[in-house]
N, C-alpha and C positions, 0 to 999 in steps of 0.2 A: 455587462452584459447578464445576463439574473443570476441566481440564484439555483442548482440544479436543485436543491430543495428547501422548502420555508420553516418558519419556523414551527410552526401549529404540522408542517411534519415529521420534527423530533419529536412534538410533545404528544403525539400519534403514537408515531414506530418506536417510536422508543419510553418515553415518559413523561408527564410533566414537571417543566422547569419550575424554576424558584428566580424572583424575579433577575438575582447575576447571574440565573444560566442564560436564562433570556439577554439578557443582554452582550453575555462569553460569544451562544449562537448567534445572536447579529452579527457577529462581527468573523466570524468565522468561518457561515454560511459560503462568505465570497473568496476567503481561502483557499478554501474547500476547492471548489469548483475550477478557480482557478487554476489550483495545480493540480484538480486530474488533465483541464485543458489542456497543461502543459507537457504530461507526462504523455496524455495523447497525440502533442503533433511532434514528440521524441517518432510514438513511430506511426505519421502521416495517418492520423485518420484524427475529427472533425465531430467532442464530442455532439457537440449544439445541433450537427447538418441530422449526424446516426440518431439521434435520442427526437429532433425532428419527425426523422423518417417511421419513427418504430414505438410506437408509444410503448409497448414490453421491454424496451432498453433503454427507454424512459423510466422506468419506474426502475430493475436494475439501479439506472445513475443514481436515485433518489435514495432510492437503501444503503452502498455507500456508503454514498453523503450524510446518510444520519450516520452511518454506524463511526464514519472518522469524524466527526462533527463530535457524538457523547463518549469516546474514546479521548478524545482533548479536553471532555469536560470531566470528566473521571481525574484525570492525574493534577494532582492535587497541583495549588499552587503558592502550598507552600512547607514541600518536602516531596524526594523523590517518593512515588505507587509503589508496593514491591513485590513481585511477580512472586514471583521463592521463595524463602530464607532460610538456614538455617542452623541450625547453634549446638556446642554442647559441650562439655563440664570435665571439670577438672584441670585436663590441661587444655582449658578454653577453645576454643575455635569459631570464628562464626561465617559466612559466605551468604548471600545471596543474590537476588541478577531483579534492575529494578525495572518496571514499567518501560520505561522510555528513558535512554540510557542519553541523558541531558536538557530531554526536557524536549518541548516541544510540539510540532504537526507533524506525523508519519501515514502515508499508507502504505496498508502490507504488499506485499505482494499477491496475495492469496484474494483478496482489494483486482489490483488490479489485474487477476486475472482472471476474477468474474466482467466486468469492463470491457474483454481483450485485448489489453495492453502487456503484451505478454512477446516482452520478441521473440522469434524464435529462430535458434542456432539453426543451420544445418551444417550436412557438409566437417570437412576431416580435414587439418590443415601438416602437412608433411614434413616432420621439424627438418628434414635434409634435404628435400624437396626431390628433383630425379635426381638419384643417384644411379648414373648407370650401373649397371653389375647386384644391384638389392633385391634380395627376392621381390619387391617390389615394381619389377624394369620385365615385362613381356616378353623377355626370351629368357626370362631365368628356367633352369628344371635341373630337376635335384638329378642329383650322378656320382 
């Protein structure tokens, strides 16, 4: 199956790539595309069919694919990139948050939502079931 974006799309929508980044992006594009396909299958959707039927959806899919590839390319291969870091003095304290804990490819919830792939939850689970005489019982009256 084809990738949802090309190297040219990454360069146009994000920024021009170095030779090393082009090599990495070439390897990442099919992986990201297949990862998105798997996420879609989890909610009963076929991205290839939807993209074929809707050019607008195909563009959103291309944009999400480029975003995931770009974020992965920004992730350092030498060390873990920090999103937030704080330090203190004298009693010395340090804390920080990593961009991708453990590294690797990840797709944000917001990106899945852009593609309509977030599962919708509906309904309420009654933890005690139908308990006769409970406030949920139709015959309950205050008295």
